[in-house]
N, C-alpha and C positions, 0 to 999 in steps of 0.2 A: 243679547249681544249681537251686533250686526256682523255681517260677513266681513266687512272691511276691518272692523275692530279685531276679529279673530285672526284675520290675515296679518294685521299689524303686530299683534302679540307674538305670533309664530315667527315673523320676520325679526323682531327685536330679540327674541330668545335665541334664534339661530345666530344672529350677529354677535351676541354676548358669548356664546360658545366658541365661535370662530376667534373672537378677540382674546379669550383666555388661552387658546391653543396656538395663537400666531406667534412666530418668532420676530415679526416686525409689526407690532400693533399700530404704530403711528401711520405706517403706509396703508394698512387696512382701514384705519379710521379715515384717512384722507380720501381714500377711494369711496368709502361709504358716504362721507360728507358731500363729495362731488355728486354722487348719485342722488342724495337727498336734496341737494340744492337744485338739481335739474327737475326733480319731481315737484318741488315747491314752485318753481317758475312755471312749469306746465300746469300745475293745479291752479295757480293764480290766474293764468291766462284762461283756463277753462271756466273758472269762477266768473270772470268778467264776461265771457261769452254767455254763460247761463243767466247772469243778471240782465244782460242786454236782451236775451231772448224772453226772459220772464217779463221784462218791461214791455216788450212788444205784445206779448200775450195779454197782459193787463190792459194795454191800450185797445186791443181788439175787442175784448169783452166789454170794456167800458163804453166804447163807441157803439157797439151793438146794443147795449142796454139803453144808451141815450137815444139811439135811432128808434128802438122799440117804443120808448115813451113818446117820441115825436109822432110816430105813425098812429099811435093810439089817440093822441090829441087831434091829429088830422082826421081820423075816422069819426071822432066825436063831432068835430066841426062840420064834416060832410053830412052826417046824419041830421044835424040841426038845420042844415041848408036844404035838406030833402034829397041830397045826392047819395042815395043808398048804394049804388054801384061803386061810386068813388070810395065810399066808406068801406065797402067790402074789400076793395083792392088794398086800401091802407091797412086794414086789419090783417089781410093775408101777409103783407110784408112785415107787419108787427110780429106775427107768429114766427116768421123766418128769422127775424133779428133776435127774437127771444131765444130761439133754439141755438142760434149762433153764439149769443152771449153766454148761455149755459155751457156750451161746448168749450169755448175759449177760457171761461172761468175755471172749468175743471182742469184744463191743461195748465193754467196759471197756478192753481193750488198744488198740482202735482210737481210743477217746476220749483215751487217754493220749498217743498219737502226735500227735493234733490239738492237745492242750494244750501239748505240747513245742514244736510249730511256732508256735503262737500266742504262747507266752512269748518265743520268739526274735524274732518280729516285733515284739512289744511292746517288747522291749529295744532293737531297732533303731530303732523309732519314737522312743524316748526319747533314744537316742544322736544321731539326726538332729536332734531338737529342740534338744539342747544345742549341737550343731555350728552350727546356724543361729542360735541365740541368741548364740553367740560371734561369728558373722559380723555380726550386728546391731550389737554393741558396736564391732566394727572399722569398719563403714561409718559409724556415728554419729561415731566419732573422725575418720574420713577426711573426712566432710562438714564437721565442725567445723574441721578444718585448712584446707579450701578456703575456708570462710566467713571465717576469720581472715586468710587470705592476701588475699582480696578486700578486706577492710577495710584491710589494710596498703597494698595497691596504691592504694586510694582516698586514703588519708592521704598517701602519697608524691606522688600527682598533685596533691593540694592544696598540698603544700609545694614543688612545682616539680620533683619527680622525684629520682632518685638520681644516681649518678656516670654521666657520659657523656650525660646528658640535656641538653636545651636550657635555658639559664639562665632564671631567672624574669624576668618582664616588668619588674620594678622595676630589675633590673640593666641591662636594655636602655635604660630611660629615663635611668639614671645615666650610662651610657656616652655617650648622646647629649648630655647636659648637659655632661659633661667635654670632649667633642669640640668643642662650641660655644665653651666658655671658652678652649680651646687655640687655636681658630681666631681668636677675637677678639684674644687676646694677640698671636698671630703677625701679624695684620693691622695692629694698632696699631704693632708694632715695625717693620713694613715701611713704614708711612706716615711714622713718625718719621724713618726713614733716608732716605726720598725727600725729605722736607722739608729735612733738614740738607743733603743734596746740592744741593737747589735753592737754598738760601740761599748755599751756598758758590759755586755757579755764578753767582748774581746778583751776589755780592760781587766775584768775579773780573772779570765783565763791566763792572761800575761802575768798578773800579779801572783797567781798560784805557781806558775812555772818558775818565776823568779825566786820565790820562797823555797821551792824545791831545790833549785840549783844552789841557792845559798846554803841550805842544809847540807847538801852533798859536799860543798866546798869546806864547810866547817868540820865535817866528819873526817875529811881527808887530812886537814891540818892537825886535827887531834891525833890521828894515827902517826903522823910524823913528829909529833911532840911539840908542835908549835902552839897548840892551845891546850889549856887544861881546864 
């Protein structure tokens, strides 16, 4: 695993931890996306520079290789013409161009490896960007769900709550009023019953007193000889 890959894994893990603990995940995600977008832009710019540099290196080693071949042909022609000194000079330059070609080719091959790694990192940056952007949509939807749930809870509290909650105050007042009416009716019924019983009691007492008086009067008349 490359150092860049390990660093990327650590960065993503740290970001996920921060995301779970954040009170404002969308703001954190936007900050991260802004940073990622800047890294992507800088990486793309660097990639273009690396590609341009690699192209120039390739051009250098290809030119040196072609010049080496040309000098070798010139040395051969000079030898055929009996110009050994000229051939020697051509061969000396051929060796210089050969060394130059090898050096630039090595630099080119090295730059290609760097380009491949940079392209992989750039692709990973873009993949991370897309992943976090998807998380942004998820957390926005999640926060919207929470916001709507809070509004529903507030509305239910305003309406007196749902099933199993305490009845609204207006039902408490209605219950008190009905209880008062029932108590009044029950009291009046009891009073009427007590009044009727009292009247009956008074009537019985008066009747007994009347009979007593009647008996006394009859007894007196008998004593006086009026009744036998």
